[in-house]
C-alpha positions in Angstrom: 42.5 -9.1 -11.3 44.3 -7.0 -8.8 45.8 -8.4 -5.7 46.9 -6.0 -3.0 49.2 -6.9 -0.1 49.5 -5.1 3.2 50.4 -5.7 6.8 47.9 -6.6 9.5 48.4 -5.1 12.9 49.2 -8.6 14.3 50.4 -10.6 11.3 50.6 -14.4 11.6 53.4 -14.4 9.0 56.5 -12.2 8.9 55.7 -10.8 5.5 53.2 -8.1 4.7 49.8 -9.3 3.8 47.9 -9.0 0.5 44.3 -8.3 0.2 41.6 -8.3 -2.4 41.2 -6.5 -5.6 38.9 -4.9 -8.0 35.6 -6.7 -8.6 34.8 -8.8 -11.6 31.3 -10.0 -11.2 27.8 -8.5 -10.8 24.6 -7.9 -12.6 25.3 -4.2 -12.8 25.7 -3.8 -16.6 22.0 -4.4 -17.0 20.9 -2.8 -13.8 23.0 0.3 -13.8 25.4 -0.1 -11.0 25.7 -1.5 -7.5 24.0 1.4 -5.9 20.9 0.7 -7.8 20.3 -2.7 -6.3 18.2 -3.2 -3.2 18.4 -6.2 -0.9 15.9 -9.0 -1.4 14.7 -11.9 0.7 16.9 -14.9 0.1 17.8 -18.3 1.6 21.3 -19.1 2.9 23.3 -20.3 0.0 26.9 -20.3 1.2 27.3 -24.0 0.4 30.9 -25.3 0.1 32.1 -26.8 -3.1 33.7 -30.0 -1.7 35.3 -31.0 -5.0 37.8 -28.1 -5.0 41.3 -29.0 -4.0 43.0 -27.0 -1.2 46.3 -25.3 -0.6 48.8 -26.3 2.2 49.5 -22.6 3.0 48.2 -19.1 2.4 46.4 -18.1 -0.8 46.9 -14.4 -1.4 45.5 -14.0 -5.0 42.7 -15.6 -7.0 41.9 -14.9 -10.6 39.4 -17.0 -12.5 39.5 -16.7 -16.3 37.1 -18.8 -18.3 37.3 -22.3 -16.8 40.7 -21.8 -15.1 41.3 -20.5 -11.6 44.8 -19.0 -11.1 46.2 -18.9 -7.6 49.1 -17.1 -6.0 50.3 -17.4 -2.4 52.9 -18.9 -0.2 51.7 -22.5 -0.6 54.0 -25.4 -1.8 51.4 -27.9 -2.7 47.7 -28.4 -3.6 45.8 -31.4 -2.3 42.4 -33.0 -2.2 40.5 -33.1 1.1 39.1 -36.6 1.0 37.3 -36.7 4.3 38.9 -40.0 5.4 37.8 -42.0 2.4 38.5 -41.8 -1.3 38.1 -43.8 -4.4 41.4 -44.1 -6.4 42.2 -45.1 -9.9 43.8 -48.6 -9.7 46.4 -47.7 -12.3 47.3 -44.1 -11.6 46.3 -43.7 -7.9 44.5 -40.5 -8.7 41.3 -39.7 -6.7 38.1 -40.3 -8.6 35.4 -37.7 -7.8 32.9 -37.3 -6.6 33.1 -39.0 -3.2 31.5 -37.6 0.0 33.5 -36.7 3.0 33.1 -38.5 6.4 33.5 -36.7 9.7 35.2 -39.6 11.4 37.8 -42.4 10.8 36.9 -45.1 8.2 38.0 -48.5 9.6 36.4 -50.9 7.1 35.0 -50.9 3.6 33.5 -53.4 1.1 32.3 -53.1 -2.5 28.5 -53.2 -2.6 28.4 -55.1 -5.9 26.9 -52.2 -7.9 29.9 -49.9 -8.2 29.4 -48.4 -4.7 30.8 -49.1 -1.3 29.8 -50.0 2.2 31.7 -48.0 4.8 32.2 -48.5 8.6 34.0 -46.5 11.2 33.6 -43.8 13.8 31.8 -41.2 11.6 28.3 -39.8 12.2 28.0 -37.9 8.9 28.8 -38.7 5.3 28.7 -35.7 3.0 25.8 -33.7 4.3 23.8 -36.8 5.4 23.7 -38.1 9.0 24.9 -41.7 9.0 26.0 -43.3 12.3 29.0 -45.5 11.9 27.7 -47.3 8.8 26.9 -46.0 5.3 26.6 -46.9 1.7 28.0 -44.6 -1.0 26.7 -45.3 -4.5 28.7 -45.4 -7.6 27.8 -41.8 -8.4 29.1 -40.6 -5.1 25.6 -40.1 -3.5 24.6 -41.6 -0.1 22.0 -44.3 -0.4 19.0 -44.7 2.0 20.8 -47.7 3.5 21.1 -46.7 7.1 21.6 -49.4 9.8 22.1 -46.7 12.4 24.5 -48.2 14.9 25.0 -46.5 18.2 28.8 -47.0 18.4 31.9 -47.5 16.3 32.1 -50.2 13.7 35.6 -51.7 13.1 35.0 -54.6 10.7 32.8 -55.8 7.9 32.3 -59.1 6.2 29.8 -60.3 3.6 28.2 -63.6 2.9 25.6 -63.6 0.2 22.8 -61.1 1.0 24.1 -60.6 4.5 26.6 -58.0 5.7 28.2 -58.6 9.1 29.3 -55.7 11.2 31.5 -55.7 14.3 32.6 -53.0 16.7 31.7 -51.4 20.0 28.0 -50.7 19.4 25.2 -52.1 21.5 22.2 -51.3 19.2 21.6 -51.4 15.5 18.5 -49.8 14.0 17.1 -49.6 17.5 17.5 -53.3 18.1 19.8 -54.7 20.8 22.9 -56.0 19.1 26.0 -56.1 21.3 29.1 -55.6 19.1 28.1 -58.0 16.4 25.2 -57.9 13.9 23.9 -59.3 10.7 22.5 -56.7 8.3 20.5 -57.0 5.1 22.9 -55.9 2.4 19.9 -54.4 0.4 18.0 -52.6 3.1 20.4 -52.2 6.0 18.0 -53.7 8.5 19.4 -55.9 11.3 18.3 -59.5 10.9 15.8 -60.0 13.8 16.6 -63.7 14.1 20.4 -63.4 14.1 21.9 -62.4 17.4 25.3 -63.3 18.9 26.2 -60.7 21.5 29.8 -60.1 22.6 30.8 -58.7 26.0 33.8 -56.8 24.6 34.8 -55.0 21.4 34.9 -57.1 18.2 37.8 -55.9 16.0 37.9 -58.5 13.2 35.7 -60.7 11.1 36.3 -63.5 8.6 33.7 -65.5 6.6 34.8 -69.0 5.6 32.2 -71.5 4.4 29.2 -71.5 6.7 31.2 -69.9 9.6 31.7 -66.3 10.6 34.9 -66.0 12.7 35.0 -63.1 15.1 38.1 -61.8 16.9 38.5 -59.1 19.5 38.6 -58.2 23.2 35.6 -60.1 24.4 35.5 -63.1 26.7 31.9 -64.3 26.0 30.0 -64.4 22.8 26.4 -65.5 22.5 26.4 -66.1 26.2 29.1 -68.7 26.0 32.7 -68.5 27.2 34.8 -67.6 24.2 38.0 -65.6 24.8 39.0 -63.3 22.0 38.1 -65.7 19.2 34.9 -67.5 18.2 33.0 -69.1 15.3 29.3 -68.4 14.6 27.0 -70.0 12.1 26.4 -67.5 9.3 22.8 -68.5 9.0 21.5 -69.2 12.5 24.0 -67.2 14.7 24.6 -70.4 16.8 28.0 -70.1 18.4 30.1 -73.1 17.5 31.9 -75.4 19.9 35.2 -74.4 18.3 37.1 -72.6 21.0 40.9 -71.9 20.6 41.2 -69.5 23.5 43.9 -67.0 22.6 45.2 -65.2 25.6 44.7 -61.7 24.3 43.0 -59.6 21.6 42.7 -61.0 18.0 43.0 -58.1 15.5 43.5 -60.1 12.2 42.4 -63.3 10.5 42.8 -65.0 7.1 41.4 -68.3 6.1 42.8 -70.9 3.7 41.5 -74.4 3.4 41.4 -76.2 6.8 43.4 -73.4 8.5 42.5 -70.1 10.1 45.5 -67.8 10.5 45.2 -65.3 13.3 47.2 -62.3 14.5 46.9 -59.9 17.4 48.3 -59.1 20.8 48.3 -62.6 22.3 51.3 -64.6 23.4 49.5 -68.0 23.7 46.7 -69.9 22.1 44.9 -72.7 24.0 47.8 -72.9 26.4 50.5 -73.2 23.7 53.0 -70.4 23.2 52.2 -68.4 20.1 53.5 -64.9 20.0 51.0 -62.7 18.1 50.8 -65.2 15.2 49.1 -68.6 15.0 47.5 -71.0 12.7 44.4 -72.9 14.0 42.7 -76.0 12.7 39.2 -75.2 11.5 38.1 -78.7 12.5 38.9 -78.6 16.3 40.3 -75.2 17.2 43.8 -76.6 18.0 46.8 -74.5 17.0 49.1 -76.2 14.4 52.8 -76.3 14.6 53.0 -73.0 12.5 54.7 -70.7 15.0 56.8 -67.8 13.4 56.4 -65.4 16.4 56.4 -61.6 16.1 57.7 -59.2 18.8 54.8 -56.7 18.3 51.1 -56.6 17.6 49.8 -58.0 14.3 47.0 -55.9 12.8 46.4 -57.6 9.5 46.9 -60.9 7.6 46.4 -61.9 4.0 46.7 -65.4 2.5 48.0 -65.3 -1.1 49.0 -68.5 -2.8 51.2 -70.5 -0.5 52.2 -67.5 1.6 50.7 -65.5 4.5 51.5 -61.8 4.7 51.5 -60.1 8.0 51.4 -56.4 8.9 51.5 -54.7 12.2 53.7 -53.0 14.8 56.4 -55.7 15.0 60.1 -55.2 14.1 61.1 -58.9 14.2 59.5 -62.1 13.0 60.9 -65.6 13.8 63.7 -63.7 15.7 64.7 -62.0 12.4 64.5 -58.3 11.6 61.3 -57.6 9.7 59.9 -54.1 10.2 56.1 -54.0 10.2 55.6 -56.2 7.2 56.6 -59.8 6.5 55.8 -62.9 4.3 55.7 -66.3 5.7 55.3 -69.8 4.3 51.8 -70.9 4.9 52.7 -74.5 5.8 56.1 -74.3 7.6 55.9 -70.7 8.9 59.4 -70.0 7.6 60.2 -66.4 7.1 60.4 -65.3 3.4 63.3 -63.2 2.1 60.7 -60.7 0.8 61.3 -57.5 2.9 59.8 -54.2 1.8 60.7 -52.5 5.1 58.0 -49.8 5.7 59.3 -47.4 8.3 56.2 -47.6 10.6 52.9 -49.5 11.3 51.0 -51.4 8.8 47.2 -51.6 9.4 45.7 -53.1 6.3 46.5 -55.2 3.2 44.7 -55.8 -0.1 46.0 -58.4 -2.6 46.0 -57.7 -6.3 47.2 -59.8 -9.3 50.9 -59.3 -8.9 51.1 -56.7 -6.1 50.0 -56.1 -2.6 48.4 -52.8 -1.5 49.6 -51.8 1.9 48.0 -49.2 4.2 49.2 -47.9 7.5 51.2 -45.1 9.2 54.5 -44.9 7.3 56.5 -42.5 5.2 58.8 -44.7 3.3 58.9 -48.2 1.8 62.2 -49.8 0.7 63.7 -46.3 1.2 61.3 -44.7 -1.3 58.8 -42.1 -0.2 55.3 -43.6 0.2 53.0 -41.8 2.6 50.7 -44.3 4.4 49.7 -46.2 1.2 51.8 -48.2 -1.2 51.7 -50.9 -3.9 54.4 -53.5 -3.5 55.5 -56.0 -6.0 54.9 -59.5 -4.6 57.9 -61.0 -6.3 60.5 -58.3 -5.5 59.1 -56.4 -2.5 59.8 -53.1 -4.3 57.1 -50.4 -4.4 55.6 -49.6 -7.7 55.1 -46.0 -8.8 51.5 -46.0 -7.5 51.6 -43.3 -4.8 48.3 -41.6 -3.8 50.0 -40.1 -0.7 47.2 -39.8 1.9 48.2 -37.5 4.8 47.6 -39.9 7.7 46.7 -43.5 8.7 45.1 -45.8 6.1 42.9 -48.3 7.9 40.8 -49.8 5.2 41.2 -51.0 1.6 38.8 -52.5 -0.9 38.8 -52.9 -4.7 36.2 -53.3 -7.5 35.9 -52.4 -11.1 39.4 -51.0 -11.6 39.0 -48.8 -8.5 40.4 -48.9 -5.0 38.7 -47.4 -2.0 41.1 -46.3 0.8 39.7 -45.3 4.2 41.3 -44.1 7.4 42.2 -41.0 9.4 43.7 -39.0 6.5 42.2 -35.8 5.2 44.6 -35.0 2.4 45.2 -37.0 -0.7 47.3 -36.9 -3.8 49.2 -33.7 -3.0 50.9 -32.1 -6.1 53.8 -29.7 -5.7 53.0 -26.2 -6.7 55.3 -23.4 -5.4 53.3 -20.2 -4.9 51.6 -20.4 -8.3 49.0 -22.8 -9.5 45.9 -23.2 -11.8 42.8 -25.2 -11.0 40.2 -26.5 -13.4 37.0 -24.9 -12.4 34.9 -27.9 -13.5 36.8 -30.7 -11.7 38.3 -28.7 -8.9 41.6 -30.4 -9.6 45.0 -28.7 -10.4 45.9 -28.4 -14.0 49.4 -29.2 -15.3 50.3 -25.5 -15.2 53.3 -25.2 -12.9 55.5 -22.2 -13.3 57.5 -23.0 -10.0 58.4 -19.9 -8.1 61.8 -19.6 -6.4 62.9 -17.6 -3.4 64.2 -14.1 -3.4 68.0 -13.6 -3.5 67.8 -12.1 0.0 68.4 -15.0 2.3 65.8 -14.0 4.9 63.2 -13.1 2.3 59.8 -14.9 2.2 58.8 -16.4 -1.1 55.2 -15.5 -2.1 53.0 -14.3 -4.9 50.7 -11.5 -3.8 49.0 -10.3 -7.0 47.9 -11.6 -10.4 46.6 -10.0 -13.6 45.6 -12.0 -16.6 45.3 -10.8 -20.2 45.1 -13.0 -23.3 47.6 -15.7 -23.0 49.7 -14.1 -20.2 49.5 -14.2 -16.4 51.3 -11.2 -14.8 52.7 -12.1 -11.4 53.8 -9.9 -8.6 55.2 -10.6 -5.1 58.4 -11.4 -3.4 60.5 -13.9 -5.3 63.7 -14.4 -7.1 62.8 -16.5 -10.1 60.3 -18.6 -12.0 60.9 -21.8 -13.8 64.5 -21.8 -12.9 65.1 -18.4 -14.5 65.8 -15.2 -12.6 62.9 -12.8 -12.2 62.8 -10.3 -9.3 59.4 -9.8 -7.8 57.5 -9.4 -11.1 57.1 -11.7 -14.1 54.9 -12.8 -17.0 54.0 -16.5 -17.5 52.3 -18.1 -20.5 48.8 -19.4 -19.7 49.1 -22.5 -21.9 52.3 -24.1 -20.7 53.3 -22.1 -17.6 56.5 -21.1 -19.3 58.2 -17.8 -18.3 58.0 -15.0 -20.9 60.9 -12.7 -21.7 59.2 -9.7 -20.1 61.4 -8.7 -17.1 60.7 -5.4 -15.3 63.1 -6.5 -12.5 61.7 -4.7 -9.4 64.2 -4.6 -6.6 61.7 -5.1 -3.8 58.2 -6.6 -3.3 55.4 -5.9 -5.8 51.9 -5.7 -4.2 49.7 -4.8 -7.1 49.5 -4.9 -10.9 46.9 -3.0 -13.0 46.9 -3.5 -16.8 46.5 -0.5 -19.1 46.3 -0.4 -22.9 50.0 -1.1 -23.6 51.5 -0.7 -20.1 51.2 -2.2 -16.7 51.0 -0.1 -13.6 53.0 -1.7 -10.8 52.8 -0.8 -7.1 54.7 -2.0 -4.1 57.7 -1.2 -1.9 60.4 -1.2 -4.5 62.8 1.6 -5.3 63.9 0.6 -8.8 62.3 -1.0 -11.8 64.4 -2.2 -14.8 67.4 -0.5 -13.0 65.6 2.9 -13.2 64.6 4.8 -10.0 60.9 4.3 -9.4 59.8 4.4 -5.8 56.7 2.3 -5.0 54.8 3.1 -8.2 55.7 2.7 -11.9 54.3 2.3 -15.4 56.0 -0.4 -17.3 55.8 -1.1 -21.0 54.1 -4.5 -21.7 56.4 -5.2 -24.5 59.8 -4.0 -23.5 59.4 -4.1 -19.7 61.1 -0.7 -19.4 59.4 2.0 -17.2 57.8 5.0 -19.0 58.7 8.5 -18.0 55.7 8.6 -15.6 57.2 8.9 -12.1 54.6 9.8 -9.3 57.1 8.9 -6.6 54.7 8.2 -3.7 56.0 8.8 -0.2 55.2 5.4 1.2 54.3 2.0 -0.2 51.4 1.1 -2.6 49.1 -1.7 -1.5 46.4 -1.8 -4.1 45.3 -0.4 -7.5 42.4 -0.5 -9.8 42.0 1.0 -13.3 38.7 2.0 -15.0 37.2 4.8 -17.1 40.5 6.5 -17.8 41.4 6.7 -14.1 44.0 4.7 -12.1 43.1 4.5 -8.4 45.9 3.9 -6.0 45.8 2.9 -2.3 48.5 2.3 0.3 50.5 3.8 3.1 51.8 6.9 1.2 51.2 10.5 2.2 52.1 12.2 -1.1 51.7 11.4 -4.8 53.5 13.4 -7.6 54.7 15.8 -4.9 51.2 16.7 -3.8 49.5 15.8 -0.5 47.5 12.6 -1.1 47.2 10.6 2.1 46.6 6.9 1.5 44.3 7.2 -1.5 44.5 9.0 -4.9 43.8 8.8 -8.6 45.6 9.5 -11.8 44.4 10.3 -15.3 45.7 7.4 -17.4 46.0 9.5 -20.6 48.2 12.3 -19.2 49.5 10.6 -16.1 48.5 13.7 -14.1 47.2 13.4 -10.5 43.5 14.2 -10.4 41.7 16.3 -7.8 40.1 13.1 -6.3 41.2 13.2 -2.7 39.1 11.2 -0.2 41.6 11.7 2.7 41.2 8.6 4.7 42.9 9.0 8.1 45.2 6.0 7.9 46.6 3.3 5.6 44.4 1.7 3.0 45.1 -2.0 2.4 42.5 -3.0 -0.3 40.5 -1.4 -3.1 37.6 -2.5 -5.3 35.4 -0.6 -7.8 31.9 -0.7 -9.1 30.4 1.7 -11.6 30.0 4.6 -9.1 32.1 3.8 -6.0 35.5 2.9 -4.8 35.3 0.5 -1.9 38.3 0.7 0.5 39.4 -1.2 3.6 42.2 -0.5 6.0 43.2 0.8 9.4 41.5 4.2 9.1 38.7 5.5 11.4 37.4 8.3 9.2 37.3 9.3 5.5 37.3 13.0 4.7 36.2 13.7 8.3 33.3 11.2 8.1 33.6 8.4 10.7 34.3 5.1 8.9 35.9 2.2 10.9 38.1 0.4 8.4 35.6 0.0 5.7 34.0 2.7 3.4 32.6 3.5 0.0 33.9 6.6 -1.7 32.1 8.3 -4.6 34.3 8.0 -7.7 33.2 11.4 -8.9 33.3 13.6 -5.7 35.8 11.7 -3.5 33.3 11.9 -0.6 32.4 9.0 1.6 28.9 7.7 0.8 26.3 6.7 3.4 27.4 3.0 2.9 28.8 2.2 6.3 28.9 -1.5 7.4 31.4 -1.0 10.2 33.5 -4.0 11.4 34.3 -1.9 14.4 37.2 -3.2 16.5 36.6 -6.9 15.8 39.3 -7.3 13.2 40.9 -6.0 10.0 39.8 -5.9 6.4 42.2 -7.6 4.0 40.0 -8.4 0.9 37.3 -6.7 -1.1 35.5 -7.5 -4.3 32.2 -6.5 -5.9 29.8 -8.6 -7.9 26.1 -9.5 -8.3 24.9 -6.5 -6.3 27.1 -7.3 -3.3 30.4 -6.1 -1.8 32.3 -9.1 -0.5 34.5 -8.3 2.5 37.3 -10.6 3.8 39.7 -10.3 6.7 40.1 -11.2 10.3 36.9 -9.7 11.7 34.3 -11.6 13.7 31.4 -9.2 13.2 30.2 -6.4 10.9 27.5 -4.0 12.2 27.3 -6.2 15.3 26.2 -9.2 13.2 28.3 -12.3 13.8 30.0 -13.0 10.4 33.5 -14.5 10.6 36.2 -13.3 8.2 34.0 -13.4 5.1 30.7 -11.5 4.5 28.5 -10.1 1.7 27.2 -6.6 2.1 24.3 -5.2 0.1 24.0 -1.9 -1.7 22.5 -0.1 1.3 25.3 -1.3 3.6 23.4 -4.1 5.3 25.2 -7.4 6.0 23.5 -10.2 4.0 22.6 -12.3 7.1 21.5 -15.2 5.0 25.0 -15.7 3.6 27.4 -16.5 6.3 30.1 -19.0 5.3 31.7 -19.1 8.8 35.4 -19.0 8.0 37.6 -20.3 10.9 40.8 -18.8 12.1 42.5 -16.7 10.9 42.5 -14.5 7.7 40.8 -14.1 4.3 43.1 -12.3 1.8 41.5 -12.8 -1.6 38.0 -12.9 -3.0 37.0 -13.6 -6.6 33.2 -13.6 -7.5 32.6 -15.5 -10.7 29.0 -16.2 -11.8 27.3 -18.4 -9.1 30.6 -19.1 -7.2 32.5 -17.0 -4.8 36.2 -18.0 -4.4 38.0 -17.1 -1.2 41.6 -17.6 -0.3 43.5 -16.9 2.8 45.1 -18.6 5.8 42.4 -20.6 7.5 41.5 -24.3 8.1 37.7 -24.5 8.1 34.6 -23.0 6.5 31.1 -23.7 7.8 32.5 -26.3 10.1 34.1 -28.3 7.3 37.8 -28.8 6.9 38.7 -26.3 4.1 42.3 -25.2 4.1 43.3 -21.8 2.6 41.0 -22.1 -0.5 37.3 -22.5 -0.9 34.5 -22.2 -3.5 31.1 -21.1 -2.2 27.7 -20.8 -3.7 27.0 -17.1 -4.2 24.1 -15.4 -2.2 20.7 -16.0 -3.6 20.0 -13.3 -6.2 23.6 -12.2 -6.4 24.5 -13.8 -9.7 24.0 -12.5 -13.2 25.7 -10.6 -16.0 29.2 -9.8 -14.7 30.2 -6.1 -14.2 33.8 -5.4 -15.2 35.9 -2.4 -15.4 35.9 -0.9 -18.9 37.7 -3.3 -21.2 41.1 -2.2 -22.5 41.1 -2.4 -26.3 44.1 -2.3 -28.6 44.9 -2.5 -32.3 45.0 -5.9 -33.9 48.5 -6.4 -35.4 49.4 -9.4 -37.4 52.6 -10.6 -39.0 52.6 -12.8 -42.2 54.5 -15.0 -42.7 55.3 -15.9 -39.1 57.9 -17.5 -38.6 59.8 -15.3 -41.2 63.0 -16.1 -43.0 63.7 -13.0 -45.1 60.7 -10.7 -45.1 57.3 -10.4 -43.3 54.3 -8.1 -43.7 52.8 -6.3 -40.6 49.1 -5.7 -41.1 46.7 -3.5 -39.0 43.7 -1.3 -39.3 43.0 2.2 -38.1 39.5 3.4 -37.2 40.5 7.0 -37.6 43.5 8.9 -39.2 46.4 9.7 -36.9 50.1 9.5 -36.1 51.4 5.9 -36.0 54.6 4.4 -34.6 55.5 0.8 -35.5 58.6 -0.6 -33.8 60.4 -4.0 -33.5 62.1 -5.1 -30.3 64.3 -8.0 -29.4 63.7 -10.1 -26.2 66.0 -7.8 -24.2 63.7 -4.8 -25.0 66.1 -3.1 -27.5 64.5 -1.5 -30.5 66.0 -3.1 -33.6 63.8 -1.5 -36.3 61.2 1.2 -36.7 59.3 0.8 -40.1 57.0 3.7 -39.0 58.2 6.4 -36.7 55.5 9.1 -36.1 54.0 8.7 -39.5 50.6 10.1 -40.4 48.3 7.5 -41.8 44.7 7.6 -43.0 41.9 5.5 -41.6 41.6 2.0 -42.9 43.7 -1.2 -43.4 47.5 -0.9 -43.8 50.4 -3.3 -44.5 54.0 -2.5 -43.8 56.8 -4.7 -45.1 59.7 -5.6 -42.8 63.0 -7.1 -43.9 64.1 -9.8 -41.4 66.8 -11.5 -43.4 69.6 -9.7 -41.6 68.2 -10.1 -38.1 69.6 -12.9 -35.9 67.3 -15.8 -35.6 65.1 -15.6 -32.5 62.0 -14.1 -31.0 61.0 -10.5 -31.5 58.1 -8.3 -30.7 56.4 -5.8 -33.0 54.5 -3.0 -31.4 52.2 -0.4 -33.0 50.8 2.7 -31.2 48.2 5.1 -32.7 45.6 7.5 -31.2 46.1 6.3 -27.7 45.7 2.7 -28.6 48.3 0.0 -29.1 48.8 -3.5 -30.4 51.6 -6.0 -30.3 52.5 -9.3 -31.8 55.3 -11.8 -31.5 57.5 -12.5 -34.5 59.8 -15.5 -34.9 62.8 -15.2 -37.3 64.3 -18.3 -38.7 67.3 -18.8 -41.0 
């Protein structure tokens, strides 16, 4: 697929911008071309695929082949947008899909006992379902009918049998008056009509021990009785117990063991006794014990494990000893343990496991090792394990069940994987594959590193852009990468400046950009490069100005850019060549200014750019040009002055348009639109891409992929990459440019030690050339050199015994067709 960069009038990035490419999908094979299709009534179907991972920076090129989506851009990593909650594999830490996104922070979570989860927080929507502050997500990732419908935030959950207790800032649950504390039916979500213990301030923490529910927070009364910041309520009757320790400030954390309740928070005294943010209180009478380690900052979470109590929070000392944000204490004496993981910022939540402790918070390192906001720490050593999901922001809730961990909080990114400018995504799971070629920066110190165009054939991805290497090996601005392992191939055209577009011919690649040399040979802006040797052919059209986009079909190569001449003839911004002879054709649409992007269907070339007319016909930046006559057609969906066009693709009876526009034909469509065959905007398909640009579009079956530099689609957080359901009626048999065919060439045996046989078949008699090249592109043998052969099957012997061991390429050309194969020589 062709990717074509160019420069917007007000670029958000110092580099020139790429835009879209030739189309790949439509129902036009059966229906006779895009122009034959008429618009039909349809429902809006621009639904976002929320399973697809995102990119951390601009995506300039997208090419889906089979079940793999190849990406090029300026990104450095891909990540999952988790929507503030995610289920993780307990061993690998990898996200387990599907899990719906929430639109607010998740502060508490509990397993539901059936493989799903109860969630609480500040959200009002889970997935596409309205859920106010409380929700249940089932094991399959769907949202259940369980809907308590609180009217305010929920900060804590606790369970006792069939009851689920919720605490927060709400005043009603399910329409019933429940001030900041409620008992819910775990099966139905209904608030227990007989259980009511209202608090006059926010309840932040809950703990069930025996027949008691302990509540901590900012309240001073509970159930109408004076209870400052801490109270005990009967789990069955809601009767507030006489137990009344009276901490002097908010209680954020509790952990029960035996006859003791450990509490943490912002207090400095309990029942008149000095207790700095940590205390142990007797369950029997509410009197604090002698346990008094003291912390110099708020304690947000406690966990009792064995004989120890683990505390996390905002403190930096405990018991007057340096302990940053996390500490272990003896549960009886309060003595500080030597265990000292040293996270570098706040800890909000803890979850004990068999031999480790999961720690969530707002930190970047633990024990000097990078661990973003979530870590697993060895209980014996205090050293983090390799488990590192790397959420992007605060982790506030942790829960575990069935070999899975649920993490909730304020994060939106999870499990980022490093991918420099090139990546591949599995289309089924939406997750990155292991394919990781790793692009390096150009040799010019100030040069931007980016991939602007991709073309895929067979087992090779051809890559163009502005870069200096791939996989640790030097490659200037153009390269070929194996689709299987992501390894760099020997092919090395070595363009000295940026490559904006690649179009694959039968045995050559057409390359467009702003370069002046290819393979150390003078070629300004446009070249034809041998797919085997990487050397430029004799074809040298020498455009006066850069090339932004290309498309090849039906024996014609269409070229668009900022040039004013091609092959010495006047061709302003748009032209075509005959691929057999290399001659410039008479096709001359004459747009009045630069063309950034180009896409084809069976009858038209669709172009976008900064022009205001095409061949004297007014066209404001977007036009369809007849491929036969070169005249602008009546298709005229003008974006006017609302923004530029930087991406085009055709498929399924639509032309997909991307850019920075906010309307087309006065219809509000932001940065991505589908236009029908008669030039009408498909008003029922309006994804609503947020600021600022769409640079790449790839229609594939029932999905439209869009890449660019944006952070939202349809009001959802979608960064730089999105998959969208295609418009209704716009899917079907894909239309493609005419396939390039070649001659099947096979070497047997391969690898070869002394001799091999090169077999091929000719459909018609003709002149044949069969050559062997080394990886540097040097011809080392020519078993056939302009030989006349009859039609049929042929075999040619090749002695390899005297060749140095290594990799070679055999190439056969006959009757305008070609074939190549790789040959390995061993000794």
